C-alpha positions, 0 to 999 in steps of 0.5 A: 242307646241300647248297648245290646244293639251295637256290634262290638268293634272286634267283629265290625270290620267283618260285616258286609256294610263295612266291606262295601263302605271300604271297596265299593267306590274304588272298585267301580272306578277301576272297572270302569277304567278297564272297560274304557280301555278295552273299548278304546283299544277295540275302536283303535283297531279300526282307526290306527293305520300303519305303513305296509312295506316291502323289504329288499336289498340293493346297491347305489350305482350310476344311471349308466353302466360302466364302460369297458376300455378295450384295445381295437388293434394289437401292438406295443404301448407308446404312452400311458396318460392315466392312473387308477381312480383318476377322473377323466373327461370325455374325449381325453386321451388314455393311452397310445399304441405305436403305429410305425408300420401304418405310418410307413404305409401312409407315407408310401401312399402319400408319395404315390398320390403326389406323383399321380397328381403331378402326372394328372396335371401334366396330362391336363396340360398336354391335352389342352395344348393338343386340343387347341393345337398350340405348340408354340412353346414347350409345356412346363411338365413336373413328372419325369414320366411325361417329360420323357413321353413329351420328348418322344412325342415331339421327336415324332412330330419333328420327324413328320414335319421334316418329312412333310417339308421334303415331300412338299418340295418334291411335290412342287417339282412334280406339279411343274413337271406334270403341267409341262407333261414331263412326267406320266400320270402314274408318277404324278399320282404317286407324288400326290399320294406321298404328299397327302400321307405326309400331311396326314401323318402329323394329324394322325400322330396328334390324334393317337397321342391325344387318345392315349393321354385321355385314356391314361388320364382316366386311369390316373384319376381312378388311382388318385381316388383309390389313394384318397380312399386309402388316406381316409382309411388311414385316418380312421385306423390311426384313431384306433391307435389312440384310445380316448375316454368315451365318457367322463368318469373315474378310471377303475381296474386299470391293467398294469400297462407301461410304455413298451407293453404289448396289447392284443386286439379286443384286450381289456385295458380298464373301465370307466365308472361314469359321472352320471347321477346315482340311483339305488338299484334294488333286487325285489323278489317275484312275490313282492314285485306286484305291489310296486309301481312307478312313483312308489315311495321308498325309504333307504337305509345305507349300511355304511351309516347307522340309521339311528344317527344318520337317518334314512334316505328317501326316494321313489321308484322310477323303473321296474324291469320287465323280465326276471333276472337269475344269478346262479343258485340264488332266487330270481329277482326283478331290478327296481331303480329308485331316484334318490332325493339327496346324495348325502346324510348329515349328523346333528353336528353338521358332519356330512357323509357322502353317498358313493357308488357301490354302497349297499342298502336296505330298502322299504317300499311303502306300498299301502296303509292298513288298519290294525284290524285289517292286519289282525284279520290277515294274520288270523286268515293265514293261521286258519285258512287251510288253502296254503300254497306250498313253500320251501318248508312244504315241498310240492307234491310229485 
């Protein structure tokens, strides 16, 4: 081989042949790999989906509202049977208020009612005897009033009978004398009149007394009904002096009450947090409420438990308020309630953390799934679209 046609070793590495020999295959591989990555990334924009969520804050609470305990009547506390954070059952007595005046009034009413009932029984006996005209023996009366009344009545009857007996004797003599023409017709007529008046006197006394007794019986029955109504009212008012738990739950914000403490009508005494199942109540801004509906899946992060260790609580929307709420200077919001799938979180070592009413939450409502391309398009549209609605940074024009 001719040595003049061979490149010297010193310049061989600077030739084009040497360069393509060293770099051609690897460069093509890197180029192809880079091109494949770009194509795959572009295609993934249309394939990969992510969850789109709405965020809000909230709190764990019971399904039912807390129930305030108030005094219906004023007075002095007799006994207190509860303490702060004590669990109570529905119908359990919480405290009692002294009701001495009410009790004295009821005792007086009962005494009057007993007396009136005895009088009613006496009148019924007297009316029965009067209607049957059976006065063979004196009735056994209970009330002092009608014992005295019957004594006066019987005295009148006795006097009338005595008068009738005397008149009958005189009338018998007058009849005999009249038969033999010993007396004039005028004297005989006077004797007949006296005899007739004496006979009707007894009947008149009985009819007058019977009418009076019927009238008094009607009045007494009305009084007895009034007293029965007062007794029923007493039983209702008596319940006001015994305060019972309207629901089962836990006593909270108990006022410092002791035996002898004074309470006023409608005064707040305590409140009961119900034992009903817990829900998460979230406060969603108006701009996000349109994306939510019943059944929307929710992921809840409890502030009291680190979600990296404890995890999340899942749930779903069960109700959305129909109207907006406002709270002073804060932004308006809608109340959204979520049903919790569990009432506790668990660590890997098995330790259980109970969810309690009052714990604050961070919620993410999973409203839809969107591809990366759709999200990128929305972001670009936000940048490029000039028709933007005024925000807090862009105050509305006057």
